[in-house]
C-alpha positions in Angstrom: -7.4 62.6 37.8 -4.9 63.2 34.8 -1.3 62.5 35.5 0.7 65.7 36.1 4.4 66.2 35.5 5.7 69.3 37.6 9.0 71.1 36.9 10.9 72.3 40.0 13.3 74.9 39.6 16.7 73.3 41.1 19.2 76.3 41.0 19.1 76.7 44.8 17.1 75.9 48.0 14.8 73.0 49.2 14.1 71.9 45.6 14.5 68.3 46.6 11.9 68.8 49.2 9.4 70.4 47.0 9.9 67.3 44.7 9.2 65.0 47.6 6.0 66.7 48.5 4.8 66.7 44.7 5.4 62.8 44.5 3.7 62.4 47.9 0.6 64.2 46.5 0.6 61.6 43.4 2.3 63.6 40.7 5.7 63.3 38.8 8.4 66.0 39.6 11.4 66.8 37.7 14.1 69.1 38.7 14.9 71.8 36.4 18.6 73.1 36.3 18.9 74.3 32.6 16.6 74.7 29.6 15.5 71.3 28.4 15.2 72.5 24.6 17.3 74.5 22.3 17.6 78.2 22.9 15.4 78.9 19.6 12.3 77.2 21.4 10.2 80.0 22.9 9.3 78.5 26.2 12.4 76.3 26.6 10.7 73.1 26.7 9.0 74.3 29.8 5.6 73.7 28.2 5.7 69.8 28.9 5.1 70.6 32.6 1.7 71.2 33.9 3.1 73.6 36.6 6.2 74.8 38.0 7.7 75.5 41.5 10.5 77.9 42.5 11.9 77.3 45.8 13.6 79.5 48.4 17.3 80.7 48.6 19.0 83.8 47.5 16.5 85.7 45.1 19.4 87.7 43.3 21.2 84.5 42.7 18.5 82.5 41.5 17.2 85.2 39.5 20.6 85.8 37.8 20.9 82.1 37.0 17.5 82.0 35.5 18.4 85.0 33.4 21.8 83.7 32.4 20.0 80.2 31.4 17.4 82.0 29.3 14.9 80.3 31.9 13.9 83.6 33.4 11.9 84.7 30.3 10.5 81.2 29.5 9.2 80.8 32.9 7.5 84.3 32.7 6.0 83.2 29.3 4.6 80.1 30.7 2.9 82.1 33.5 1.5 84.6 31.0 0.1 81.7 29.1 -1.8 80.3 32.3 0.5 77.7 33.6 0.3 77.4 37.5 3.3 78.7 39.2 4.4 78.4 42.7 7.1 80.3 44.7 8.0 79.7 48.2 10.2 82.5 49.9 12.7 83.6 47.2 10.4 82.1 44.7 7.8 84.6 46.2 10.4 87.4 45.6 10.7 86.5 42.2 7.2 86.3 41.2 6.3 89.8 42.3 6.6 92.8 40.2 8.2 95.4 42.7 10.7 94.3 45.2 11.9 96.2 48.4 14.7 95.9 50.3 14.5 95.7 54.3 14.3 99.5 54.4 11.5 99.8 52.0 13.7 101.0 49.1 12.8 99.5 45.8 15.3 97.0 44.2 16.5 96.5 40.7 17.2 92.7 40.3 15.8 90.0 37.9 12.3 89.0 38.4 9.3 87.5 36.7 7.1 90.4 37.6 3.9 88.0 37.4 2.3 89.1 40.7 0.8 92.3 40.9 2.2 92.7 44.2 5.1 94.5 46.2 7.3 92.3 48.4 10.0 93.0 51.1 13.0 91.0 51.3 13.9 89.6 54.8 10.7 91.4 56.3 10.5 88.6 58.9 14.3 89.0 60.1 17.6 87.3 59.4 18.4 83.9 59.5 18.8 83.9 63.4 15.3 85.2 63.8 13.6 82.3 61.6 10.5 80.7 63.5 7.8 78.5 63.0 4.2 79.4 63.5 0.6 77.6 62.8 -1.7 79.9 60.6 -4.8 79.4 58.7 -4.7 79.5 54.7 -7.8 80.4 52.9 -8.9 77.4 51.1 -6.1 75.1 52.3 -6.1 74.6 56.0 -7.4 76.1 59.1 -4.1 75.4 60.9 -1.1 74.9 58.8 2.4 74.9 60.1 4.6 77.5 58.3 8.2 77.7 58.5 9.8 81.1 58.4 13.3 81.5 57.3 14.7 84.9 56.2 11.4 85.3 55.0 10.0 88.1 52.6 6.3 89.6 53.2 3.9 91.3 51.0 3.5 95.2 51.4 1.1 95.8 48.8 -1.2 93.9 46.5 -3.1 94.9 43.2 -7.0 94.2 43.0 -6.3 91.0 41.1 -4.4 89.6 44.1 -6.4 87.4 47.0 -4.6 87.2 50.1 -4.7 83.5 51.6 -3.0 84.1 54.7 -1.6 86.8 57.1 1.4 86.8 59.7 2.3 89.5 62.2 5.5 91.2 61.4 7.1 93.4 64.1 3.2 94.3 65.4 2.0 94.5 61.9 0.2 92.0 60.0 1.0 91.4 56.4 0.3 89.0 53.8 2.3 85.9 53.9 0.4 83.8 51.3 -1.4 85.2 48.2 -3.0 83.9 45.0 -3.4 85.5 41.6 -5.4 83.1 39.4 -3.1 80.3 39.1 0.0 81.8 40.6 0.6 81.0 44.3 3.3 82.6 46.5 4.3 82.0 50.3 6.5 83.5 52.7 7.1 80.5 54.2 8.1 76.9 53.3 5.5 74.0 53.4 7.8 71.7 51.7 10.0 71.8 55.2 7.0 70.3 56.9 5.0 67.0 56.6 2.0 68.7 55.9 1.3 68.1 51.9 -2.0 70.1 52.0 -0.6 73.3 50.4 1.2 71.4 47.4 -2.1 69.5 46.9 -3.9 72.8 46.6 -1.4 73.6 44.0 -1.9 70.5 42.2 -5.4 71.3 42.0 -4.7 74.1 40.0 -2.3 72.1 37.9 -5.1 69.5 37.1 -7.4 72.4 35.9 -4.5 73.3 33.5 -3.6 70.1 32.4 -7.3 69.8 31.6 -7.3 72.7 29.5 -4.4 71.6 27.5 -5.8 68.5 26.6 -8.9 69.9 25.6 -7.4 72.4 23.3 
């Protein structure tokens, strides 16, 4: 197994918990709060990583901070070049190309726009309606603990997107984990559990990418 170096966007949310999971899976993790290279570097130094993780938090705040730091365009460029990126909760919102408010209206906010999917903010309810469920996640686990906190849900996907897990929202079953190539997104927070299987799955994609880089 090649040694992996994973960047975890550390603007908000449970980035420390994501770092802990990555380390438990045998890889290195580095918190990224600002561009690690000069402004004239196209990928802002992010190309030294074998994968990126975008934690939860407030998607509008994280998006604004990424844009102001120059990291929004750099992360998007990394994704377009094939780097694996995983977004949980707010990270899912930022990855999608269409964002809905709780009422279904389309929102104009900073995003990466890499996933061909429409996501609805707070689809599972507000903070007081947070919950824990056990769900199967295709290719990862038959029974995975999933923590939902002010969680978004996917309301539509493009043909490129594979649905890995679904969860019932107010009587309607919607995707809560999706994959598009090396891009992963979940409504829930696997980093807030002791189960490392989802992060291990993400790191398997990072291994493929690292081998590809080494062979280039």
